[in-house]
C-alpha positions in Angstrom: -24.4 -110.9 3.4 -24.3 -108.2 0.8 -28.1 -108.5 0.2 -28.8 -108.0 3.9 -26.6 -104.9 4.0 -28.4 -103.5 1.0 -31.8 -104.2 2.6 -30.7 -102.4 5.8 -29.3 -99.5 3.8 -32.6 -99.3 1.9 -34.6 -99.4 5.1 -32.5 -96.6 6.6 -33.0 -94.4 3.5 -36.7 -95.1 3.5 -37.0 -94.3 7.2 -35.4 -90.9 6.6 -38.1 -90.2 4.1 -40.8 -91.4 6.5 -39.4 -89.2 9.2 -39.7 -86.2 6.8 -43.3 -87.1 6.2 -43.9 -87.3 10.0 -42.2 -84.0 10.6 -43.7 -82.0 7.7 -47.1 -83.6 7.2 -48.8 -80.2 7.3 -46.7 -78.7 4.6 -47.2 -79.3 0.9 -45.0 -82.4 0.2 -44.5 -83.8 -3.2 -43.0 -87.1 -4.1 -39.8 -85.6 -5.5 -39.0 -84.0 -2.1 -39.8 -87.1 -0.2 -37.7 -89.3 -2.5 -34.8 -86.9 -2.3 -34.8 -87.3 1.5 -34.1 -91.0 0.9 -31.7 -90.3 -1.9 -33.7 -92.3 -4.5 -35.5 -91.6 -7.7 -39.3 -91.2 -7.2 -40.1 -94.6 -8.9 -37.5 -96.6 -7.0 -38.5 -94.8 -3.8 -42.2 -95.7 -4.2 -41.3 -99.4 -4.7 -38.9 -99.4 -1.7 -41.4 -97.6 0.6 -44.2 -100.0 -0.3 -42.0 -102.9 0.3 -40.9 -101.6 3.7 -44.2 -100.3 5.0 -47.0 -102.0 3.0 -48.4 -98.7 1.5 -47.3 -96.0 -0.8 -45.8 -92.8 0.5 -48.8 -90.8 -0.6 -51.2 -93.1 1.3 -48.9 -92.9 4.4 -49.0 -89.1 4.2 -52.8 -89.1 3.9 -53.2 -91.5 6.8 -50.8 -89.4 8.9 -52.7 -86.2 8.2 -56.1 -87.9 9.0 -54.6 -89.3 12.3 -53.5 -85.8 13.2 -56.9 -84.4 12.2 -58.5 -86.9 14.5 -56.4 -85.7 17.4 -57.2 -82.1 16.7 -61.0 -82.7 16.3 -61.0 -84.6 19.6 -59.0 -82.2 21.7 -59.4 -78.7 20.3 -62.3 -76.4 19.7 -61.7 -75.7 16.0 -63.9 -76.0 13.0 -63.5 -79.0 10.6 -62.3 -76.5 8.0 -59.6 -75.1 10.3 -58.4 -78.6 11.1 -58.4 -79.5 7.5 -56.0 -76.7 6.6 -53.9 -77.2 9.8 -53.1 -80.8 8.8 -52.1 -80.0 5.3 -55.2 -80.5 3.1 -56.1 -77.7 0.8 -59.6 -79.1 0.0 -62.3 -79.6 2.6 -64.0 -82.1 0.3 -60.9 -84.2 0.0 -60.3 -84.1 3.8 -63.9 -85.1 4.5 -64.0 -88.0 2.0 -60.6 -89.4 3.0 -61.4 -89.0 6.7 -64.7 -90.9 6.2 -62.9 -93.6 4.3 -60.2 -94.1 6.9 -62.2 -93.5 10.1 -65.7 -94.6 9.1 -67.5 -91.4 10.1 -67.5 -87.8 8.8 -65.1 -85.3 10.6 -68.1 -83.3 12.0 -69.7 -86.5 13.4 -66.4 -87.6 14.9 -65.9 -84.2 16.5 -69.4 -84.2 18.0 -69.1 -87.6 19.5 -65.6 -86.9 20.9 -66.7 -83.7 22.6 -69.8 -85.4 24.1 -67.7 -88.2 25.6 -64.5 -86.4 26.7 -63.3 -83.3 28.6 -63.9 -79.8 27.2 -61.7 -79.0 24.2 -58.8 -76.6 24.2 -59.9 -73.2 22.8 -58.9 -72.9 19.2 -57.3 -69.5 19.6 -54.6 -71.1 21.7 -53.8 -73.7 19.2 -53.7 -71.3 16.3 -51.5 -69.0 18.3 -49.1 -71.8 19.1 -49.0 -73.2 15.6 -48.5 -69.9 13.9 -45.1 -69.3 12.3 -42.8 -67.1 14.4 -42.7 -63.4 13.5 -40.0 -62.3 11.2 -37.1 -60.7 12.8 -35.6 -57.5 11.5 -32.5 -57.8 9.4 -29.2 -57.9 11.2 -27.9 -54.5 12.2 -24.3 -53.5 13.0 -23.3 -52.9 16.6 -22.9 -49.2 15.7 -26.7 -49.1 15.1 -27.2 -50.2 18.7 -24.6 -47.9 20.4 -26.0 -45.8 23.3 -26.2 -42.1 22.9 -23.1 -40.1 23.9 -24.6 -38.7 27.1 -25.2 -42.3 28.3 -21.6 -43.1 27.7 -20.5 -40.1 29.8 -22.9 -41.2 32.6 -21.4 -44.7 32.6 -17.9 -43.2 33.1 -19.0 -41.5 36.4 -18.6 -43.6 39.6 -21.8 -45.2 40.8 -21.5 -44.0 44.4 -20.0 -40.7 45.6 -16.9 -41.1 47.7 -17.3 -40.2 51.3 -14.3 -38.7 53.1 -13.9 -38.9 56.9 -13.8 -35.7 58.9 -10.8 -35.1 61.1 
C-alpha cells in the first residue's frame, strides 16, 4: 500500500514538471528548473521522469518543441528560422537536425509539402504580433497624479440641466 502511494506521489510530482515543459517549451528551460517543479534533485528527477514517460526530460522537451515547430511550419507563413526561434531553439542547425531525426524530412521540405497540400497559411505577421510579449505598463501612479484639473471639478459641481420655471 505504501509503495503504491509513493508511486502515485512520484507520478503527480513528475506530471507537474511535464506540465511546466508543456507550458514553457519556448523558454530557455534547464534541468534544475524542471526538477524544482517536481520537488526533486535533478538526478532523481531524470530517473523518475524516464520511468514514468519512457524518455528523459530533455528528449521530451526537444520532441515537444519539434511538434510545435511542425504545427507552425504547416499552418503559418513564417521562415524556418523564425519558427526555430519561436519554439525555443537558439540554433537553426540544431533545430534542423533534430527535426529531420524526429520527422524524417528537413523543416523546409516539410513546410513546402504542407503548403502544397493544405489551405493557405496564416500570415506570419499575425502570429508574431499575437505571440509578442505584452507591452510594459508604466509604473503605478497615485490617484493624485490622475486627478482632473480644478476647472473640471467646478464644472462637475454645476447641475447638468438648467432648471425651468413655469410662468404664472
